[in-house]
N, C-alpha and C positions, 0 to 999 in steps of 0.2 A: 350467454345465449349464442349458440352457433346458428348462423343464418345461411341458408342455401338458396341458390337459384335452381329451380327444377321444374319438371312438367307435372301438371295436374290433368288427369284424363277426364274428358267429358264426351258426350255423344252417346249414341245408342250402341247396341250390340253389333259388332262387326263394322261399325262406322266411327272409328275413333276421331276425336278432335281434342287437341291439347292446348292448355293455357300455360304460358311461361310465367311462373310466379316466384316471388320471394317469400320464403316461409321459414319458420323455426324448424330446425332439423328433427325435432321430436314430434312434430305434428304429422298426422296421417297424410298419405299421398294426395287424396282429394279433399282433405280437411281445410282447416283454417289457414289463411295466408295473410301476409302483411300487405303486399301490393302485387297487382297484375302488371306484367311488363309487355305482354304481347300474346300472340297465339300461333299455332302451327297446325295446319290441316294436311295430313299426309295422303288423303284420299284424292286430292286434285292432282292433275298432271300438267305442269310440274307442281310439286308441293308448295303450298302457300305458307310463307313465313312472314309475319309482321312483328317487329320488335321496336319498342321505344328505346333507341340507342342511348339517349342522354340519361335516362333513369337507370338503365342497365349498367352503364359505366359508373354512375354514382354509387350504386350498391356494391360493385366490384371494388371500387376504391375504398369503400368503407368496410371491407372485409368479408363480403358475401362470397362463398365458394360455389361456383356452378357445378352441377352434376356433369358426368361425362357427356350425356346426351344434350344437355342444355349448352355446354361448351361448344359442341359441334354445331348446334343451331346458331349460336351467337357468331361463330366463325363464318358460317354460310351467309348470314345476314350482314357481315362486314363490320360487326361491332367490336370484336377483338381480333387480334392477329395471332399467328402461330405461336 
């Protein structure tokens, strides 16, 4: 089973809100996930990013691959380094 850390979109039309989740790579974007690690709200100024750093590092150490966008958000939150 390939596990990914990625974003799941929520919110209404034109007001996106994303959850940072750990999911099986075969599941749909907004479908079933294993664990929620945090959230990202791009509509606020500055954008609101909240991440459970301990759980995110746990999943990364156990082989979960973050998507490109999730990796950028984890860097902004200070969870992973360059």
